[in-house]
C-alpha positions in Angstrom: 146.0 29.8 133.3 148.9 31.8 131.8 150.5 34.7 133.7 149.0 37.1 131.2 145.5 35.8 131.9 146.2 36.0 135.7 147.3 39.6 135.4 144.2 40.4 133.2 141.9 38.9 135.8 143.6 40.7 138.7 143.3 44.0 136.8 139.7 43.4 136.0 138.9 42.6 139.6 140.7 45.7 140.8 138.7 47.8 138.4 135.4 46.3 139.5 136.3 46.9 143.2 137.3 50.5 142.4 134.0 51.0 140.5 132.1 49.6 143.5 133.9 51.9 145.9 133.3 54.9 143.7 129.6 54.1 143.5 129.4 53.9 147.2 131.2 57.2 147.6 128.9 58.8 145.1 125.9 57.6 147.0 127.3 59.0 150.3 126.1 62.5 151.1 126.1 65.1 153.9 123.3 63.3 155.8 125.3 60.1 155.8 128.4 62.0 157.0 126.4 63.8 159.7 124.8 60.6 160.9 128.1 58.8 161.0 129.7 61.7 163.0 126.7 61.9 165.3 126.8 65.7 165.1 125.9 68.5 162.7 128.3 71.4 162.4 126.4 74.6 162.2 128.1 77.9 161.3 126.8 80.9 163.2 127.7 84.4 164.0 128.5 84.1 167.7 127.8 87.8 168.4 124.7 88.6 166.5 121.8 89.2 168.9 119.0 88.4 169.0 119.8 85.6 166.5 122.8 84.2 168.3 124.9 85.6 171.2 126.4 84.6 174.6 123.9 84.3 177.4 124.5 84.8 181.2 125.9 81.3 181.5 128.2 81.9 178.4 126.3 79.4 176.2 125.2 80.7 172.8 121.5 81.2 172.5 119.1 83.0 170.2 116.6 82.5 167.4 119.2 80.8 165.1 120.2 78.4 167.9 116.5 77.4 168.4 116.3 76.5 164.7 119.7 74.8 164.6 118.7 72.7 167.6 115.5 71.6 165.9 117.4 70.6 162.8 119.9 68.6 164.9 117.0 66.9 166.8 115.3 66.0 163.5 118.5 64.3 162.3 118.9 62.7 165.8 122.4 64.1 166.2 124.3 66.5 168.5 124.4 70.2 167.7 127.9 71.5 167.3 128.0 75.3 166.9 130.9 76.8 164.9 131.7 80.5 165.0 132.1 82.1 161.6 132.6 85.5 160.2 131.1 87.2 157.1 134.4 86.7 155.3 135.1 83.0 156.1 131.7 81.4 156.4 131.2 80.5 152.7 134.7 78.9 152.5 133.9 77.1 155.8 130.9 75.6 154.1 132.4 74.7 150.8 135.4 73.2 152.6 132.9 71.2 154.7 134.2 72.5 157.9 130.5 73.2 158.6 127.4 71.4 157.2 125.1 74.3 157.1 125.1 78.1 157.7 122.5 80.1 159.6 121.5 83.7 158.7 122.4 83.7 155.0 120.7 86.3 152.8 119.8 85.1 149.3 121.6 86.6 146.4 122.2 85.5 142.8 125.9 85.7 143.4 125.8 83.4 146.3 123.6 81.0 144.5 126.4 80.4 142.1 128.4 78.8 144.9 126.0 77.4 147.5 122.4 76.3 147.8 119.6 77.7 150.0 117.0 76.0 152.1 113.7 77.7 152.6 113.6 81.0 154.5 113.4 80.5 158.2 114.0 83.9 159.8 112.5 87.3 159.1 114.8 90.1 158.4 113.3 93.5 157.6 113.8 97.2 158.0 111.2 98.8 160.2 110.1 102.2 161.4 109.9 102.1 165.2 108.2 104.7 167.4 106.4 105.1 170.7 102.9 103.5 170.9 101.3 106.9 171.4 102.6 108.3 168.1 100.2 107.5 165.2 102.3 106.3 162.2 100.8 103.7 159.9 102.6 104.2 156.6 105.2 106.3 154.8 102.9 109.2 154.3 102.8 109.6 158.1 106.5 110.3 158.1 105.8 113.8 156.9 107.1 116.4 159.4 108.5 113.6 161.7 112.1 113.5 162.9 113.7 110.1 162.2 117.0 108.6 163.3 118.9 106.3 160.9 122.4 104.9 160.5 124.2 106.9 157.7 124.9 105.1 154.4 123.2 101.9 155.3 120.4 100.0 153.5 118.1 101.5 156.2 119.2 105.0 155.1 118.6 104.3 151.4 115.2 102.7 152.1 114.0 105.6 154.3 115.3 108.2 151.9 113.3 106.6 149.1 110.1 106.3 151.1 109.9 109.4 153.2 108.1 112.6 152.1 110.1 115.7 151.4 109.1 117.2 154.7 110.5 114.3 156.8 113.4 115.4 159.1 115.9 112.5 158.5 118.7 112.7 161.0 121.7 110.5 160.1 124.1 109.1 162.7 127.4 107.2 162.3 126.4 104.0 164.2 123.5 102.1 165.7 124.2 103.1 169.2 123.8 106.8 168.3 120.6 106.0 166.4 119.1 104.3 169.4 120.2 107.0 171.9 118.7 109.7 169.7 115.4 107.9 169.7 115.2 106.9 173.3 116.4 110.3 174.5 113.7 112.0 172.5 116.0 113.7 170.0 114.0 112.1 167.3 110.4 110.8 167.2 111.2 107.7 165.2 114.0 105.5 164.2 114.6 103.2 161.3 116.6 100.0 161.9 116.7 96.3 161.0 114.6 94.0 163.2 117.7 92.6 164.8 118.6 96.0 166.3 114.9 96.9 166.8 114.4 93.8 169.0 116.9 95.0 171.5 115.1 98.3 171.9 111.6 96.8 172.0 112.8 94.5 174.8 114.4 97.1 177.0 112.4 100.4 176.8 109.3 99.7 178.9 108.7 103.3 179.8 108.9 104.5 176.1 106.7 101.5 175.0 108.2 101.4 171.5 106.6 99.4 168.7 107.0 98.6 165.1 105.0 101.0 163.0 105.5 99.5 159.5 108.2 97.8 157.3 110.2 99.5 154.6 111.9 96.4 153.2 111.8 92.6 153.7 114.7 90.2 153.0 114.4 86.9 155.0 117.3 84.8 156.1 117.9 81.4 154.7 120.0 78.4 155.8 122.9 77.8 153.4 124.2 74.4 152.4 126.4 72.9 149.8 125.0 72.2 146.3 123.7 68.8 145.4 122.8 67.9 149.0 119.1 67.3 148.4 118.6 65.0 151.4 120.0 67.5 153.8 118.0 70.3 152.1 114.8 68.3 152.6 115.7 67.5 156.2 116.3 71.2 156.9 113.1 72.3 155.1 111.1 69.7 156.9 112.4 70.8 160.3 111.6 74.4 159.7 108.2 73.6 158.3 107.4 71.6 161.4 108.5 74.5 163.6 106.2 76.8 161.6 103.3 74.4 161.8 103.5 73.6 165.5 104.1 77.2 166.6 107.7 76.8 167.7 109.0 79.3 165.2 106.4 81.8 166.5 107.5 81.2 170.0 111.2 81.8 169.1 110.2 85.0 167.3 108.3 86.3 170.4 111.1 85.3 172.7 114.0 86.7 170.7 112.6 89.2 168.2 110.0 90.5 170.6 107.2 90.2 168.0 104.9 87.5 166.7 106.1 85.8 163.5 104.5 87.0 160.3 104.8 84.2 157.7 104.8 86.9 155.0 108.2 87.9 156.3 109.5 84.6 155.2 108.8 85.3 151.5 111.6 86.6 149.3 
């Protein structure tokens, strides 16, 4: 065999080897990487009660953590929680510093960059008041005093729904909204179910309850695009929790209300 033929054969073999490696790399996906690492990296807000926050023993617990653990268990790997912020969490995902993100609201803008698994957590804006006060719908807000956080989506939703005679009292932060309500300055308050859960859990004397919802926008689990195996694994884990009642248990434990499956619809 001439030198030229030897070189041709070597080049051809190298190209075939390179193509084979490229094919293997193309077939590898997030599930393979997670399985190989033995852990799934899950991006969470570390101070976002009741979805995720530090408990008495300083471990992070909450609704999101229950779901994240179920996903890790389904994949038979360790759960590794990674603290993220609203500003860095999408880059953390696209840079593969995390495998999935908890508590991601769907938007068309985000869908251009990441993919979404099925909704797993309810997020809604609710009217909250004492059990003894009869309020079933927006028409019952007439002549009622209502605390709300100024300039928020809660404020916008309440302003659109409330009758003209409603006494809407706007405050500059959630603590002021809650204090106005529990001190009796207002008869009702309008907050997201994350804030509302904290009030429902602590005010036994007042016996507050959710009266009705003004807006529903469930939370999804975010993941990188073209990760269909991981998306299916996440969806299957959430569907199992929904079917066996584990998601309802988490809702009662952390959100202080039974899970309404309708709240998981966009």
